[in-house]
Structures are given as structure tokens and as C-alpha cells.
C-alpha positions as CSV (number, residue, x, y, z in Angstrom):
1,M,-0.2,0.1,-0.3
2,K,1.5,3.1,-1.1
3,R,0.8,6.2,1.1
4,R,0.4,9.5,-0.7
5,N,2.2,12.7,0.8
6,T,-0.9,14.4,2.3
7,Q,0.8,18.1,2.5
8,S,1.4,18.5,-1.4
9,S,-2.3,17.6,-1.8
10,F,-3.2,20.8,-0.5
11,Q,-0.1,23.0,-1.8
12,E,-2.2,24.9,-4.2
13,L,-5.4,25.7,-1.8
14,E,-7.0,28.9,-2.7
15,A,-10.0,30.4,0.0
16,A,-13.1,31.1,-1.4
17,E,-15.0,32.7,1.6
18,L,-13.4,33.9,4.9
19,F,-14.7,35.6,7.9
20,C,-15.1,39.6,7.9
21,P,-14.8,41.0,10.8
22,K,-16.4,44.1,9.7
23,C,-19.1,42.7,8.1
24,R,-19.2,39.7,11.0
25,Q,-19.8,37.0,8.6
26,A,-18.0,34.6,6.3
27,V,-17.8,36.3,3.0
28,P,-16.7,36.0,-0.7
29,V,-13.0,37.4,-1.0
30,R,-10.9,38.6,-3.6
31,K,-7.1,37.6,-4.0
32,K,-4.8,40.2,-4.9
33,L,-0.8,40.6,-5.2
34,L,0.4,42.4,-2.3
35,L,4.3,41.6,-2.7
36,A,6.6,40.0,-5.0
37,L,9.2,38.6,-3.0
38,P,12.6,36.9,-4.6
39,D,11.4,33.8,-2.9
40,G,7.9,33.9,-3.5
41,D,4.7,36.1,-3.9
42,K,2.2,37.5,-1.3
43,Y,-1.5,37.3,-1.7
44,D,-4.1,39.6,0.2
45,Y,-7.3,38.7,0.5
46,L,-10.0,41.0,0.6
47,C,-13.6,41.3,1.5
48,I,-15.8,42.0,-1.6
49,Y,-18.2,43.9,0.5
50,C,-16.4,46.4,2.3
51,G,-12.9,45.9,1.0
52,S,-10.8,45.0,4.1
53,S,-8.1,42.9,4.5
54,V,-8.9,39.5,5.6
55,G,-6.2,37.0,5.4
56,T,-2.8,36.6,3.9
57,K,-1.2,33.7,1.8
58,T,2.5,33.4,0.4
59,V,3.4,31.1,-2.1
60,T,7.1,30.2,-2.5
61,N,8.7,29.5,-5.4
62,H,10.4,25.8,-5.7
63,A,12.1,26.6,-8.6
64,T,16.0,28.0,-8.7
65,P,16.3,31.4,-9.8
66,R,17.8,32.7,-12.7
67,V,20.2,35.7,-13.5
68,I,20.3,37.0,-16.7
69,I,23.4,39.8,-17.3
């Protein structure tokens, strides 16, 4: 019996709804690029109703960075 790596199964999980403290309920969210970092990108999740930030996510790049001269 082969055992699957459960962590790799959920690496690309995206939030569809998160709790907004201003609206006081779970709301649909928009994902917005916040920072482009050398080791990955940081995204911000925004409430579609009031626009407040309800969470962040950092996606790391596993590829070796290339230097172009």
C-alpha cells in the first residue's frame, strides 16, 4: 500500500470565503498580489463587500532563480 504525501495534495488550496470582522460573517474574497518577493509572492485576501483585508497567503517559488546578465 502506497502512502500519499498529504501536504503536497493541498499546496494550491485557494480560499473562496473567509470571515470578515467588519461584516461579521463569512464572505466571498478577492485575491490580490501584495508583494513580489525573491522567494515567492505574498497575496492579500479582501472582502468583496467592504474591501477590508481578511487574510494573507505566501506562495513560495521552488524553482531556482535565474540571473540574466
